[in-house]
C-alpha positions in Angstrom: -23.7 -15.5 9.6 -24.9 -12.4 7.4 -22.4 -10.4 6.2 -23.2 -6.9 5.6 -21.6 -3.0 4.1 -23.1 -0.5 5.8 -22.4 3.1 4.6 -23.4 6.3 7.1 -23.3 8.9 4.6 -26.1 11.0 6.3 -24.1 14.0 7.5 -21.6 16.0 4.7 -19.1 16.6 7.2 -18.0 13.2 7.9 -18.6 9.4 5.6 -18.3 6.6 7.8 -18.3 2.8 6.5 -18.3 -0.8 8.1 -18.4 -4.3 7.3 -20.1 -6.8 9.6 -20.2 -10.4 10.0 -23.3 -11.3 12.5 -22.5 -8.7 15.0 -18.5 -8.6 14.3 -16.7 -5.9 12.5 -15.2 -7.2 10.0 -13.9 -3.2 8.1 -14.3 0.1 9.5 -13.0 3.1 7.7 -14.3 6.9 7.9 -13.4 10.1 6.5 -13.4 13.6 7.4 -15.0 16.0 4.3 -12.8 18.4 4.4 -9.6 16.5 5.0 -10.2 14.5 1.8 -7.4 12.7 0.3 -5.9 14.3 -3.4 -3.9 11.6 -4.4 -4.8 9.6 -7.1 -7.5 12.5 -8.2 -7.1 13.6 -11.7 -7.8 16.8 -13.2 -8.3 19.1 -16.5 -5.6 21.8 -15.3 -4.0 24.8 -16.8 -0.3 25.7 -16.7 -0.6 29.5 -15.1 3.6 29.5 -15.5 6.6 28.1 -16.7 9.7 27.7 -14.5 12.6 27.3 -16.9 14.9 27.4 -13.4 13.3 24.4 -11.9 12.4 22.5 -15.5 9.2 22.4 -14.5 5.6 24.0 -14.7 3.1 25.7 -12.0 0.0 24.4 -12.9 -4.0 25.7 -11.9 -6.4 22.3 -10.8 -8.9 23.4 -8.3 -6.1 23.2 -5.4 -6.1 25.4 -2.6 -2.1 26.0 -4.7 -0.8 25.8 -7.7 0.3 22.2 -8.7 3.6 21.2 -9.0 4.6 19.4 -12.6 8.0 18.5 -13.9 9.2 18.3 -16.8 9.8 14.6 -17.2 6.5 14.0 -15.8 4.7 15.8 -18.8 3.8 12.6 -21.8 5.2 14.2 -25.1 1.3 14.2 -26.2 1.8 17.9 -25.1 5.0 19.5 -26.5 3.9 21.9 -28.9 6.6 20.4 -31.6 5.7 18.9 -35.1 3.4 15.9 -35.1 6.5 13.6 -36.3 9.0 14.9 -33.8 6.6 14.0 -31.1 5.7 10.3 -32.7 9.4 9.5 -32.9 9.9 10.8 -29.3 6.6 8.1 -28.2 8.1 5.6 -29.9 11.6 6.4 -28.7 10.6 6.4 -25.1 8.4 3.2 -25.8 11.7 1.5 -26.8 13.9 2.7 -24.1 11.4 1.0 -21.8 11.3 -2.4 -23.6 15.2 -2.7 -23.3 15.3 -1.2 -19.6 12.6 -4.6 -18.9 14.8 -7.0 -20.4 18.0 -5.9 -18.8 16.2 -5.8 -15.3 13.0 -8.2 -15.5 10.0 -6.4 -13.7 9.2 -2.8 -13.9 7.0 -3.6 -11.0 7.0 -2.3 -7.6 5.4 -1.5 -4.9 4.7 2.1 -3.6 4.7 3.2 -0.3 2.9 1.0 2.7 -0.5 0.1 0.4 -1.2 -2.2 -2.3 -1.3 0.2 -5.4 1.2 -1.3 -7.6 2.8 1.8 -10.1 5.2 1.0 -13.6 8.7 2.4 -12.4 9.0 5.3 -15.1 12.5 4.6 -16.5 12.1 7.2 -19.5 14.5 8.2 -21.6 16.2 11.8 -21.1 14.5 14.5 -23.1 15.6 17.4 -21.6 18.7 16.9 -23.3 16.5 17.5 -26.5 14.2 20.2 -25.0 13.8 21.9 -22.6 10.8 23.1 -20.9 10.2 26.7 -22.4 10.6 25.3 -26.0 7.7 23.0 -25.6 5.0 23.9 -23.2 3.5 27.1 -23.2 1.5 29.4 -20.3 -2.2 28.7 -20.8 -1.8 25.2 -22.2 -4.7 22.3 -21.0 -3.1 19.4 -19.8 -4.8 16.1 -17.7 -3.0 16.0 -14.6 -3.3 13.1 -11.6 -2.3 13.9 -8.5 1.0 11.6 -7.2 1.7 14.0 -3.7 -0.4 15.5 -1.3 -0.2 19.3 -0.3 2.3 20.0 2.4 3.1 22.8 4.2 3.5 25.6 1.5 4.3 23.6 -1.2 1.5 22.9 -3.8 0.4 18.7 -4.8 2.9 16.9 -6.9 1.4 16.1 -10.1 2.5 14.1 -13.3 0.2 13.5 -17.0 1.3 10.0 -16.7 -1.9 8.5 -15.3 -3.2 5.4 -13.3 -6.6 3.8 -12.9 -6.8 1.3 -9.9 -9.0 -1.2 -10.0 -9.3 -4.2 -7.5 -7.3 -6.5 -9.3 -5.2 -4.9 -11.9 -4.1 -1.3 -12.5 -4.7 1.0 -16.4 -2.0 3.1 -16.9 -4.0 4.6 -20.7 -1.0 6.6 -21.6 2.4 4.1 -20.8 3.1 2.6 -23.8 5.4 -0.3 -22.1 5.9 -1.2 -18.1 2.8 -3.2 -17.1 3.3 -7.0 -15.7 3.0 -8.3 -12.4 3.2 -7.6 -8.8 6.7 -8.8 -7.4 5.2 -9.4 -4.6 3.6 -12.8 -6.3 6.1 -15.0 -6.4 5.3 -18.1 -6.8 6.7 -19.0 -11.1 3.8 -21.0 -11.9 0.6 -18.2 -10.6 3.0 -15.7 -12.2 3.2 -18.0 -15.9 -0.7 -18.1 -15.5 -1.1 -14.5 -14.3 1.0 -13.5 -17.2 -1.3 -15.5 -19.9 -4.2 -13.9 -19.0 -2.6 -10.4 -18.9 -1.2 -11.1 -22.8 -5.1 -12.3 -23.1 -6.5 -9.0 -22.4 -5.5 -7.7 -26.0 -4.3 -4.6 -24.1 -4.1 -1.1 -27.0 -1.1 -0.2 -28.5 0.1 3.0 -26.1 -1.3 1.2 -22.7 -0.4 -1.2 -20.0 -1.9 -2.9 -17.5 -0.6 -4.0 -13.7 -1.8 -7.3 -12.3 -2.3 -6.2 -8.4 -1.3 -8.2 -5.6 -4.9 -9.0 -4.6 -5.5 -10.5 -8.4 -3.1 -13.8 -7.6 -5.3 -16.7 -6.8 -8.4 -14.8 -9.4 -10.0 -16.3 -12.3 -9.5 -14.7 -15.8 -13.1 -13.8 -15.8 -12.9 -12.1 -12.6 -9.5 -10.1 -14.0 -11.1 -9.9 -17.2 -14.0 -8.0 -15.8 -11.9 -5.7 -13.3 -10.1 -4.8 -16.9 -13.3 -4.0 -18.8 -14.4 -1.8 -15.6 -11.1 0.1 -16.0 -11.3 1.1 -19.4 -15.3 2.1 -19.4 -13.8 4.5 -16.6 -11.1 5.7 -18.7 -13.6 6.3 -21.7 -15.8 8.2 -19.5 -13.4 10.5 -18.4 -12.1 11.1 -22.2 -15.7 12.3 -22.8 -16.1 14.6 -19.2 -12.7 16.0 -20.1 -13.7 17.0 -23.3 -17.1 18.7 -22.2 -14.6 20.4 -19.6 -13.4 23.6 -18.8 -10.1 24.0 -16.8 -9.9 23.9 -13.8 -11.8 20.7 -13.4 -12.2 17.4 -11.6 -12.3 15.0 -13.6 -12.2 11.8 -11.4 -12.2 12.0 -7.8 -9.8 8.7 -6.4 -10.3 9.4 -2.8 -14.0 8.7 -2.9 -14.1 6.1 0.4 -17.9 5.5 -0.6 -16.7 4.5 -4.4 -12.9 2.7 -2.8 -14.7 0.7 -0.7 -17.0 -0.7 -2.6 -14.3 -1.5 -5.5 -11.8 -3.2 -2.8 -14.3 -5.1 -0.3 -17.7 -5.6 -1.9 -17.5 -9.3 -2.7 -19.8 -12.2 -2.7 -20.2 -13.2 0.7 -21.5 -9.7 1.3 -25.3 -10.2 1.1 -26.6 -6.4 1.1 -25.3 -2.9 1.2 -26.9 0.0 3.3 -26.6 3.5 2.7 -28.0 5.8 5.3 -28.1 9.4 3.2 -29.3 10.2 -0.3 -26.2 11.6 -1.8 -24.2 8.5 -0.7 -27.1 6.6 -2.0 -26.9 7.6 -5.2 -22.8 7.6 -5.2 -23.3 3.8 -4.5 -25.6 3.2 -6.7 -24.2 4.6 -9.5 -21.1 2.6 -9.0 
């Protein structure tokens, strides 16, 4: 049987994707344009208000409402303090996370019902040393990621600790420590083999990588290819950020076409057929 991926993007109001095995539907998903999820998207944002009573900032990022950014979700890189103090804070944060890893073992958990693993951020409590109003200023520019959708009258919850999901890995480009292997992978032999593969990636200092459950039976070459893709994506994000003016969308995690090809495309699929010029261009570029 011929397995095919069919993408209907002819109408901008709705995009539909189906994977067919002969005449049998293997997978189906649809996305309505005005209900496209924000979670996972990365934006270049501008601080509009610092709220001392909440120890948080409100930022303009391009959503319907201003986003909410808690102080402990702001990386020390953004603190308006002397460089030496900032470097000491980052080193202390990394050391604290390393100690916690030694005490608690793996720091990986599954968030929600999906298969995207995140690191547990057991960060040092910086509030005891600084208040947000001392180190974050109005009109300051930040690169943020949506971690919770807008709900009711509340704006989206944001973080500056970024996570880029691939098919088998998650890259955290500004998390010093905390990479590892999904807890759902329980076989000791598999974990040992995968740990060797992760160590062999030679992840840059200041970054971390988590191996997702989907990568449990994958080869070193497949995992390395996914990691290389995430590094290229991060470099593209950095370049676009430097060329953009806040508020601006930098990376869209919620794009159904990209997400489907990333997660479902495999060698068993002989062809991808796309209806609609913009959708075809998105799929081809990806």
